[in-house]
MDAnalysis code that builds the backbone (N, CA, C; Angstrom):
import MDAnalysis as mda
import numpy as np

u = mda.Universe.empty(138, n_residues=46, atom_resindex=np.repeat(np.arange(46), 3), trajectory=True)
u.add_TopologyAttr("name", ["N", "CA", "C"] * 46)
u.add_TopologyAttr("resid", np.arange(1, 47))
u.add_TopologyAttr("resname", ["GLN", "ALA", "ALA", "ILE", "ASN", "ARG", "PHE", "LEU", "GLN", "GLU", "HIS", "ASN", "GLN", "GLN", "PRO", "LYS", "PRO", "PHE", "SER", "TRP", "THR", "ALA", "ASP", "PRO", "ASP", "LYS", "ILE", "ILE", "ALA", "ALA", "VAL", "LYS", "ARG", "GLY", "HIS", "GLN", "VAL", "LEU", "ASP", "SER", "ILE", "HIS", "SER", "HIS", "ASP", "CYS"])
u.atoms.positions = np.array([
    [11.404, -8.442, 16.686],
    [12.318, -7.319, 16.751],
    [13.325, -7.396, 15.594],
    [13.787, -8.582, 15.274],
    [14.734, -8.747, 14.172],
    [14.104, -8.318, 12.851],
    [12.815, -8.661, 12.661],
    [12.128, -8.291, 11.431],
    [11.999, -6.773, 11.313],
    [11.714, -6.117, 12.415],
    [11.599, -4.656, 12.403],
    [12.946, -4.026, 12.067],
    [14.001, -4.521, 12.709],
    [15.339, -3.986, 12.445],
    [15.736, -4.190, 10.986],
    [15.404, -5.355, 10.446],
    [15.731, -5.640, 9.048],
    [14.964, -4.685, 8.118],
    [13.680, -4.489, 8.407],
    [12.882, -3.564, 7.607],
    [13.486, -2.160, 7.636],
    [13.849, -1.689, 8.823],
    [14.408, -0.345, 8.948],
    [15.717, -0.217, 8.182],
    [16.565, -1.222, 8.260],
    [17.841, -1.176, 7.538],
    [17.603, -1.120, 6.035],
    [16.686, -1.938, 5.546],
    [16.397, -1.952, 4.106],
    [15.741, -0.645, 3.665],
    [14.795, -0.168, 4.459],
    [14.079, 1.062, 4.108],
    [15.024, 2.264, 4.127],
    [15.917, 2.307, 5.110],
    [16.802, 3.462, 5.255],
    [17.867, 3.518, 4.159],
    [18.069, 2.430, 3.423],
    [19.021, 2.459, 2.319],
    [18.480, 3.291, 1.163],
    [17.170, 3.274, 0.974],
    [16.537, 4.061, -0.092],
    [15.312, 4.780, 0.468],
    [15.540, 5.731, 1.364],
    [14.391, 6.410, 1.987],
    [13.639, 7.271, 0.973],
    [12.340, 7.333, 1.164],
    [11.492, 8.169, 0.318],
    [10.685, 9.081, 1.234],
    [10.519, 10.335, 0.824],
    [9.718, 11.232, 1.677],
    [8.262, 10.789, 1.700],
    [7.627, 10.977, 2.844],
    [6.217, 10.646, 2.978],
    [5.408, 11.728, 2.288],
    [4.477, 11.332, 1.436],
    [3.619, 12.327, 0.792],
    [2.171, 12.055, 1.169],
    [1.501, 13.099, 1.629],
    [0.114, 12.997, 2.070],
    [-0.769, 13.034, 0.832],
    [-1.594, 12.001, 0.643],
    [-2.403, 11.929, -0.566],
    [-3.895, 12.135, -0.307],
    [-4.309, 12.121, 0.937],
    [-5.729, 12.266, 1.252],
    [-6.158, 13.729, 1.103],
    [-7.373, 13.921, 0.643],
    [-7.940, 15.254, 0.497],
    [-8.439, 15.735, 1.862],
    [-7.904, 16.840, 2.370],
    [-8.304, 17.297, 3.715],
    [-9.805, 17.539, 3.841],
    [-10.447, 18.022, 2.772],
    [-11.896, 18.278, 2.838],
    [-12.671, 16.979, 3.052],
    [-12.207, 15.892, 2.434],
    [-12.879, 14.603, 2.614],
    [-12.694, 14.089, 4.035],
    [-11.520, 14.320, 4.593],
    [-11.270, 13.896, 5.977],
    [-12.186, 14.652, 6.928],
    [-12.282, 15.962, 6.739],
    [-13.131, 16.790, 7.607],
    [-14.590, 16.362, 7.481],
    [-15.034, 16.091, 6.247],
    [-16.418, 15.657, 6.038],
    [-16.674, 14.327, 6.731],
    [-15.709, 13.405, 6.666],
    [-15.873, 12.104, 7.318],
    [-15.941, 12.264, 8.831],
    [-15.143, 13.138, 9.385],
    [-15.170, 13.380, 10.837],
    [-16.525, 13.950, 11.249],
    [-17.032, 14.890, 10.451],
    [-18.337, 15.482, 10.773],
    [-19.435, 14.422, 10.719],
    [-19.385, 13.541, 9.706],
    [-20.377, 12.462, 9.619],
    [-20.270, 11.554, 10.844],
    [-19.060, 11.266, 11.256],
    [-18.867, 10.419, 12.439],
    [-19.471, 11.045, 13.679],
    [-19.263, 12.350, 13.832],
    [-19.837, 13.042, 14.992],
    [-21.367, 13.029, 14.939],
    [-21.922, 13.190, 13.733],
    [-23.383, 13.168, 13.599],
    [-23.939, 11.808, 14.004],
    [-23.266, 10.742, 13.585],
    [-23.717, 9.392, 13.948],
    [-23.644, 9.206, 15.456],
    [-22.527, 9.613, 16.047],
    [-22.386, 9.467, 17.500],
    [-23.439, 10.271, 18.244],
    [-23.686, 11.493, 17.777],
    [-24.699, 12.333, 18.425],
    [-26.080, 11.694, 18.327],
    [-26.407, 11.099, 17.173],
    [-27.726, 10.489, 17.020],
    [-27.850, 9.241, 17.895],
    [-26.767, 8.502, 18.049],
    [-26.797, 7.308, 18.906],
    [-27.007, 7.724, 20.352],
    [-26.275, 8.753, 20.799],
    [-26.389, 9.187, 22.183],
    [-27.737, 9.835, 22.488],
    [-28.330, 10.488, 21.511],
    [-29.616, 11.132, 21.758],
    [-30.735, 10.103, 21.885],
    [-30.560, 8.917, 21.251],
    [-31.568, 7.850, 21.367],
    [-31.461, 7.109, 22.695],
    [-30.305, 7.195, 23.352],
    [-30.107, 6.477, 24.613],
    [-30.864, 7.112, 25.771],
    [-31.169, 8.403, 25.670],
    [-31.783, 9.106, 26.797],
    [-33.211, 8.715, 27.045],
])
């Protein structure tokens, strides 16, 4: 808990805005691939 509090105190002295760097299209494509893998695994179980 002390380490977390220390981190927050240090970070809050020079806060920086969070910037999203991931490409949304790549995220969506990865999710679709994940669903395809899960669907293929479940279809083999039957």
